[in-house]
C-alpha positions as CSV (number, residue, x, y, z in Angstrom):
1,M,-2.3,-139.2,51.4
2,T,-0.8,-136.2,53.3
3,E,1.8,-138.5,54.9
4,T,3.0,-139.5,51.4
5,I,3.2,-135.9,50.2
6,F,5.0,-134.9,53.4
7,T,7.5,-137.8,53.0
8,I,8.2,-136.7,49.4
9,A,8.5,-133.1,50.4
10,V,10.9,-133.9,53.3
11,V,13.1,-136.0,51.0
12,V,13.3,-133.3,48.4
13,F,14.1,-130.7,51.1
14,L,16.8,-132.9,52.6
15,I,18.4,-133.4,49.2
16,V,18.3,-129.7,48.5
17,L,19.9,-129.1,52.0
18,V,22.8,-131.5,51.2
19,V,23.4,-129.8,47.8
20,L,23.3,-126.4,49.4
21,Y,25.7,-127.4,52.1
22,A,28.1,-128.9,49.6
23,F,27.9,-125.6,47.6
24,K,28.6,-123.7,50.8
25,V,31.7,-125.7,51.4
26,G,32.8,-124.9,47.9
27,L,32.3,-121.2,48.6
28,Q,34.3,-121.5,51.8
29,Y,37.1,-123.4,49.9
30,D,37.2,-120.5,47.4
31,L,37.4,-118.1,50.3
32,L,40.3,-119.9,51.9
33,H,42.1,-119.7,48.5
34,L,41.5,-116.0,48.3
35,Q,42.6,-115.4,51.9
36,K,45.9,-117.2,51.3
37,K,46.6,-115.0,48.3
38,R,46.2,-118.0,45.9
39,K,44.3,-117.8,42.7
40,K,40.6,-118.5,42.9
41,P,39.6,-122.0,41.7
42,T,37.6,-121.9,38.5
43,D,35.1,-124.5,39.6
44,R,32.9,-124.2,42.7
45,W,32.9,-128.0,43.1
46,E,36.7,-128.3,42.9
47,C,37.0,-129.0,46.6
48,W,35.1,-132.3,46.1
49,K,37.4,-133.6,43.4
50,K,40.1,-136.2,44.1
51,N,43.0,-133.8,43.3
52,A,41.8,-131.2,45.8
53,N,43.9,-130.2,48.8
54,K,42.3,-132.3,51.6
55,D,43.7,-130.2,54.4
56,L,42.2,-127.1,52.9
57,R,38.9,-128.9,52.3
58,N,38.7,-129.9,56.0
59,Q,39.4,-126.3,57.0
60,A,36.6,-125.2,54.6
61,L,34.2,-127.7,56.2
62,M,34.8,-126.2,59.7
63,L,35.2,-122.5,58.6
64,Y,31.7,-121.1,59.3
65,P,29.4,-123.6,61.1
66,L,25.7,-123.1,60.3
67,F,24.5,-121.3,63.4
68,F,27.5,-118.9,63.8
69,P,27.7,-115.5,62.1
70,V,29.8,-114.7,59.1
71,S,31.5,-111.5,59.9
72,Y,33.5,-109.3,57.6
73,D,35.5,-106.0,57.7
74,E,35.3,-103.1,55.3
75,T,39.1,-103.3,55.2
76,E,39.0,-106.7,53.4
77,R,39.3,-107.0,49.7
78,E,36.1,-106.8,47.6
79,E,36.5,-110.4,46.4
80,I,36.6,-111.7,50.0
81,R,33.6,-109.7,51.0
82,E,31.6,-111.0,48.1
83,Q,32.5,-114.6,49.0
84,K,31.4,-114.0,52.6
85,A,28.2,-112.4,51.5
86,G,27.5,-115.5,49.3
87,I,28.1,-117.8,52.3
88,K,25.7,-115.7,54.4
89,R,23.0,-116.0,51.7
90,I,23.4,-119.7,51.5
91,N,23.1,-119.9,55.4
92,I,19.9,-117.9,55.2
93,L,18.5,-120.2,52.5
94,I,19.4,-123.3,54.6
95,Y,17.6,-121.7,57.6
96,W,14.4,-121.1,55.4
97,I,14.4,-124.7,54.2
98,L,14.8,-126.0,57.8
99,I,11.8,-123.8,58.8
100,M,9.8,-125.2,55.9
101,V,10.5,-128.7,57.0
102,L,9.4,-127.9,60.6
103,L,6.2,-126.2,59.4
104,L,5.4,-129.2,57.2
105,A,5.9,-131.5,60.2
106,V,3.6,-129.4,62.4
107,Y,1.0,-129.3,59.6
108,V,1.0,-133.1,59.1
109,S,0.9,-133.8,62.8
110,K,-2.2,-131.5,63.2
111,S,-4.1,-133.0,60.3
C-alpha cells in the first residue's frame, strides 16, 4: 500500500518539477528579452510556442542552471531584479520538491 502511495506521490512531484522548470525557462526567456532592451513578452509560455526565437530559447535554457546562484546588482533595472528574484524563488521551490521526494524515498525504504 505504501509503495503505491509513494509511486503516485513521486509521479505527481515529477510532473510538478517539469512544469516548474518549464515556467523557469519562461522567466529566463523574459529576462533575456528585458536585458536586450526588447519589450517583455506578454505570455510566460511564449518561449515554448512555434514562433518563438529558438536561439533565445536555447540561451534561456542554459542561463541559470539549477545548482548555480542567481546574482543581481543594485545597479540593474527594477524589472530585471524582479525577474531574477522570481527565478530564485522557482529554484528554491524546485529544491524543496526534490527534498520531499528524497524524504519519501527514505520513509518508504524504512517501512
